[in-house]
C-alpha positions as CSV (number, residue, x, y, z in Angstrom):
1,M,0.0,0.1,0.0
2,Q,1.1,3.2,-1.0
3,D,2.1,6.2,1.5
4,H,0.4,9.1,0.4
5,S,1.3,10.6,3.1
6,P,3.0,14.8,2.5
7,S,7.0,14.3,2.5
8,P,8.8,16.7,5.4
9,T,9.8,19.4,2.3
10,T,6.2,19.3,1.1
11,Q,5.0,20.3,4.4
12,S,7.9,22.9,4.8
13,S,6.4,24.3,1.6
14,F,2.7,24.2,2.6
15,R,4.0,25.9,6.1
16,H,5.1,28.9,4.4
17,S,2.7,29.0,1.8
18,S,-0.1,28.8,4.8
19,T,1.4,31.2,6.6
20,A,2.4,33.7,3.9
21,L,-1.2,33.5,3.0
22,F,-2.9,34.2,6.2
23,M,-0.6,37.3,7.0
24,S,-1.4,38.7,3.2
25,A,-5.2,37.9,4.0
26,L,-4.5,40.6,7.0
27,P,-6.4,44.1,6.3
28,A,-4.7,47.2,5.1
29,G,-3.6,49.2,8.3
30,Y,-3.8,46.4,10.9
31,Q,-0.3,47.3,12.5
32,D,-2.0,51.0,12.8
33,F,-5.0,49.0,14.7
34,G,-2.5,46.9,17.1
35,N,-0.3,49.9,17.7
36,F,-3.5,51.5,19.5
37,V,-4.5,48.4,21.3
38,I,-1.2,47.3,22.4
39,I,0.3,51.3,23.4
40,Q,-3.6,53.0,24.3
41,K,-5.9,50.0,25.7
42,V,-3.5,48.2,27.0
43,A,-0.3,50.0,28.0
44,K,-1.7,52.8,28.8
45,E,-5.0,52.6,30.3
46,Q,-4.5,49.3,32.0
47,F,-0.7,49.8,33.0
48,G,-0.3,53.2,33.5
49,L,2.9,53.7,30.9
50,T,3.7,56.6,29.2
51,D,5.1,57.0,25.5
52,D,8.8,57.0,26.4
53,Q,8.5,53.8,28.4
54,I,6.8,51.4,25.5
55,S,8.2,51.0,21.7
56,V,6.1,48.4,19.3
57,E,8.4,46.7,16.6
58,W,6.8,44.2,13.9
59,K,8.5,41.7,12.5
60,P,7.5,38.6,10.3
61,G,5.1,36.3,12.6
62,R,6.0,38.2,16.0
63,I,5.4,41.8,17.2
64,V,8.1,42.7,19.6
65,V,7.1,44.9,22.5
66,T,9.7,46.7,24.6
67,V,9.0,48.4,28.0
68,R,11.2,50.8,29.6
69,G,11.2,51.6,33.2
70,N,10.9,49.8,36.3
71,V,9.9,45.9,35.3
72,F,9.8,42.4,36.7
73,L,8.5,39.3,35.7
74,S,5.8,37.5,37.7
75,N,5.8,33.6,38.4
76,D,4.1,31.7,35.4
77,E,2.2,29.1,37.2
78,E,0.7,27.3,34.1
79,I,2.7,24.6,33.9
80,E,2.7,23.2,30.1
81,D,1.0,20.1,28.7
82,D,5.0,18.7,28.1
83,G,6.0,19.6,31.0
84,L,5.2,15.9,31.9
85,E,7.2,14.7,29.7
86,D,10.6,12.5,30.6
87,F,13.7,11.9,28.6
88,D,14.9,8.7,26.9
89,E,17.8,8.0,28.5
90,E,19.2,6.3,25.7
91,E,19.3,9.5,24.0
92,V,20.9,11.6,26.4
93,D,24.0,13.4,25.4
94,P,27.3,11.6,27.0
95,L,27.3,14.5,29.5
96,E,24.5,13.4,31.5
97,E,26.9,11.0,33.5
98,D,28.3,13.8,35.1
99,L,24.8,15.6,36.1
100,E,22.4,14.0,38.6
101,F,19.1,13.1,38.2
102,E,16.3,12.7,41.1
103,D,12.4,10.6,40.5
104,D,11.4,10.9,43.8
105,D,7.2,12.0,43.4
106,E,7.8,13.6,47.2
107,T,10.1,16.5,45.6
108,E,8.0,17.4,42.7
109,E,5.3,17.4,44.8
110,E,7.7,19.7,47.1
111,E,8.1,21.6,43.7
112,E,4.7,22.0,42.6
113,Q,3.7,23.8,46.0
114,E,6.6,26.0,45.4
115,F,5.5,26.6,42.2
116,E,2.2,28.2,43.6
117,Q,3.6,29.8,46.6
118,T,6.0,31.7,44.5
119,P,4.9,35.4,45.2
120,S,5.8,38.2,42.3
121,A,9.2,39.2,42.2
122,S,7.8,43.3,43.6
123,S,4.7,44.7,44.4
124,S,5.6,47.8,42.2
125,G,6.5,47.8,38.6
126,V,5.8,46.7,34.6
127,D,4.8,43.0,35.4
128,V,6.3,41.6,32.4
129,T,4.2,38.3,32.4
130,Q,1.1,39.8,32.9
131,L,1.6,42.6,30.0
132,A,2.1,39.6,27.4
133,R,-0.6,38.3,28.5
134,A,-3.5,41.4,28.9
135,I,-1.9,42.1,25.1
136,N,-3.0,39.0,23.9
137,M,-5.8,38.7,25.2
138,A,-6.9,42.7,24.5
139,L,-6.2,40.9,20.8
140,D,-8.6,38.1,21.3
141,D,-11.6,39.4,19.5
142,D,-13.4,38.3,16.3
143,G,-12.3,40.9,14.2
144,V,-8.7,42.5,13.2
145,G,-7.4,42.1,16.6
146,F,-7.8,38.0,15.8
147,Q,-6.5,38.1,12.7
148,I,-3.3,39.5,14.4
149,A,-3.3,37.4,17.4
150,E,-3.4,34.3,15.2
151,T,-0.7,35.1,12.7
152,H,2.1,36.8,15.5
153,E,3.5,35.8,18.7
154,I,4.1,38.3,21.8
155,E,7.3,39.4,23.0
156,V,7.4,41.8,25.4
157,T,11.0,42.4,26.6
158,T,12.9,45.2,28.5
159,P,16.5,46.8,27.2
160,G,19.6,47.2,29.7
161,A,18.9,45.2,32.5
162,S,21.0,41.9,34.0
163,N,18.8,38.9,33.7
164,E,21.6,37.2,35.1
165,L,20.6,35.3,38.8
166,T,23.0,35.7,41.9
167,G,23.0,35.5,45.6
168,I,19.5,35.6,47.1
169,M,18.1,36.2,43.5
170,F,18.2,32.5,43.7
171,Q,15.6,32.0,46.4
172,A,13.1,34.6,44.4
173,Y,12.8,33.2,41.4
174,K,12.6,29.5,42.7
175,G,10.2,27.8,39.9
176,F,10.6,30.2,37.4
177,E,12.6,29.1,33.5
178,V,16.1,29.8,33.8
179,M,18.8,28.9,31.3
180,T,21.5,27.4,32.5
181,D,25.0,28.0,30.9
182,F,27.8,25.7,31.9
183,Q,30.9,23.7,30.3
184,D,31.0,20.3,29.6
185,P,34.2,19.1,31.6
186,K,35.1,16.6,28.7
187,T,34.6,18.7,25.5
188,K,35.3,21.6,27.5
189,K,32.6,23.3,25.6
190,V,30.0,25.4,26.8
191,K,26.5,24.2,26.8
192,T,23.0,25.9,27.5
193,I,19.8,23.8,29.1
194,E,16.4,25.4,29.9
195,G,14.0,24.6,32.9
196,R,13.0,25.5,35.8
197,L,14.8,26.3,38.7
198,V,14.2,24.2,41.9
199,E,17.2,25.5,44.2
200,R,20.2,26.5,44.0
201,N,22.4,25.5,47.5
202,D,26.3,24.5,48.2
203,E,26.5,21.9,45.5
204,F,24.3,21.8,43.2
205,T,21.6,24.0,41.1
206,V,18.4,21.9,40.8
207,L,16.2,22.0,37.7
208,N,12.7,20.6,36.5
209,I,13.5,19.7,32.6
210,K,10.6,18.4,31.3
211,G,9.1,16.5,34.3
212,R,12.6,15.2,35.8
213,M,14.8,17.0,37.9
214,K,18.4,17.6,37.0
215,K,21.3,18.2,39.3
216,I,24.2,20.3,37.8
217,K,27.4,20.7,39.7
218,N,27.9,24.3,40.5
219,D,31.5,24.4,39.7
220,M,30.3,22.7,35.8
221,V,27.6,26.2,35.9
222,L,29.5,29.6,34.4
223,S,25.9,31.2,34.4
224,V,22.2,31.1,35.3
225,K,20.0,33.7,33.9
226,L,16.0,34.8,33.6
227,P,15.1,34.4,29.3
228,K,15.1,38.1,28.4
229,A,11.8,38.4,26.9
230,K,8.1,37.1,27.9
231,K,6.2,35.3,24.6
232,E,2.9,34.8,24.5
233,K,1.3,32.8,22.2
234,G,-1.3,33.8,19.9
235,A,-4.9,33.2,20.3
236,A,-6.4,29.7,19.7
237,K,-10.4,30.3,19.0
238,S,-9.9,28.5,15.4
239,C,-8.6,24.9,14.8
240,C,-4.5,24.2,15.4
241,L,-2.0,24.8,12.8
242,S,-1.4,21.2,11.9
243,D,-5.0,21.0,11.2
244,I,-5.4,23.7,9.0
245,L,-2.0,22.8,7.3
246,Y,-4.1,19.3,6.5
247,I,-6.6,21.1,5.1
248,F,-4.4,23.3,3.6
249,Y,-3.0,20.2,1.5
250,A,-6.2,18.5,0.9
251,S,-8.4,21.4,-0.8
252,T,-8.6,24.5,-2.6
253,I,-8.4,28.0,-1.0
254,G,-12.0,28.3,-2.4
255,K,-13.3,24.8,0.0
256,L,-11.5,26.9,3.1
257,Q,-13.5,29.8,2.2
258,Q,-16.7,28.2,2.0
259,Q,-16.1,26.3,5.5
260,Q,-15.2,29.8,6.8
261,L,-12.0,28.6,8.6
262,L,-9.6,31.6,8.1
263,L,-10.8,32.9,4.9
264,P,-14.3,34.0,5.1
265,K,-16.5,34.6,2.2
266,D,-17.2,38.1,3.0
267,G,-13.5,39.5,3.6
268,F,-12.3,40.8,7.2
269,E,-13.8,43.1,9.5
270,G,-12.0,46.3,9.3
């Protein structure tokens, strides 16, 4: 029996074609509308920011919102589904034998409690996590905002501030996503792993990587940093991208219009 499924190259071509199709379907002036929502309706009215504290840059597939002034990153308590996945030990980098794992259920339960109890980093200033979420929610409607949210990722960032954790900051940022740079003692190459910070003690830096505890010896660690930006995915009212790509592969644009997935026959609301 022949396999009629599209090849990886074909799927990639369709992915690029469909993304370009969705972007080209955005109405004229959508960036002006997006700027008004982000700057006026969210940044100014909800967070009290001024014009010199926020700027918006539009890039293919993402909107970069830069915030200046007092900012902090609150703990995002939403643990993604893939956070419970486990590693295949046969596929782990040889360096892993120098890293220690814990599979103790009690440790994971304690860590989950820490996530829930971790407070915001500050009671004043702009919460980058909440700002990213507020922008996405403001764009999440049935008109132009929805189309923008479907085709763009919201990235909120702040310039200049150091994002490297030191001293008591390891206690304050337990449960946060961090990027850890360390040196492989065998290859002497610097590697980076991402995960939630569980703790930093005198001997180890402990991370939760996809639901599995990993201990890294502190003498191997070069730096532990917070992500430079908070990204928020777009709206999800319509079917997922994989479904859209499948339908795009199997159907004509006319059929997509008839099914009113992302290309309504009467055009977009403007």
